[in-house]
C-alpha positions in Angstrom: 130.5 146.5 141.3 131.5 148.9 144.2 129.8 146.5 146.6 132.5 143.9 145.5 135.5 146.3 145.1 135.4 148.0 148.5 135.2 144.8 150.7 138.1 143.3 148.7 140.1 146.4 149.1 139.6 146.3 152.8 140.6 142.6 152.8 143.7 143.1 150.8 144.7 146.2 152.8 144.4 144.2 156.0 146.4 141.3 154.6 149.1 143.6 153.5 149.3 146.0 156.6 148.1 143.9 159.5 150.4 143.1 162.4 149.0 139.8 163.1 149.9 136.3 161.8 149.1 135.5 158.3 146.4 133.2 159.5 144.7 135.9 161.6 144.9 138.4 158.8 143.5 135.8 156.5 140.6 135.4 158.9 139.9 139.1 159.0 140.0 139.2 155.3 137.6 136.4 155.0 135.2 138.3 157.4 135.5 141.4 155.1 134.4 139.5 152.0 132.4 136.4 153.0 129.0 138.0 152.2 129.9 139.1 148.7 127.5 138.2 146.1 127.7 140.8 143.3 130.3 139.7 140.9 130.4 141.2 137.5 131.4 137.9 135.8 130.9 134.2 136.5 134.6 133.7 136.4 135.1 136.1 139.3 132.3 134.4 141.2 134.1 131.1 140.7 137.3 132.6 141.9 135.6 133.8 145.1 133.8 130.5 145.6 137.1 128.7 145.4 138.6 131.0 148.0 135.6 130.7 150.3 135.7 126.9 150.0 139.5 126.9 150.9 138.7 129.0 153.9 135.8 127.0 155.2 136.9 123.3 154.6 137.4 122.5 158.4 133.9 122.1 160.1 132.6 124.8 157.7 134.4 127.4 159.8 136.9 129.9 158.6 138.4 130.3 162.0 138.9 126.5 162.4 140.4 126.3 158.9 142.8 129.2 159.2 144.1 127.8 162.4 144.9 124.5 160.5 146.7 126.3 157.6 150.5 126.4 157.4 152.1 129.8 156.6 152.6 128.6 153.0 149.0 127.6 152.7 147.8 130.8 154.1 150.1 132.8 152.0 148.6 131.0 148.8 144.9 131.8 149.8 146.1 135.4 150.6 147.6 135.6 147.1 144.3 134.2 145.7 142.4 137.0 147.4 144.8 139.6 146.0 144.5 138.1 142.5 140.7 138.4 142.8 141.0 142.0 144.0 143.2 142.9 141.0 140.7 141.3 138.6 137.8 143.3 140.2 139.8 146.4 140.4 140.5 146.3 136.7 136.9 146.2 135.8 136.0 148.7 138.6 138.3 151.2 137.0 136.6 150.8 133.6 133.2 151.7 135.1 131.9 155.1 134.1 131.7 157.5 137.0 
């Protein structure tokens, strides 16, 4: 699960601390997580699939999509990424060391 937790952590940290627009931070977050495949539950995989679909709905491109998002839409997708991170982090913290 570390392969899922760490990229999501990087994505969320960038969303929270980045100096760029929400759209630019969202694009960077997507680049950090777009290759994820190792999800501990089908529900978490579904959450991720929904986020990925929302970020690639314009010409199949995250960059083209985030450029079209309003601040409110981008903020909602950022919240979805944060929610996914929290769900993964809860499971990650339960893993034996």
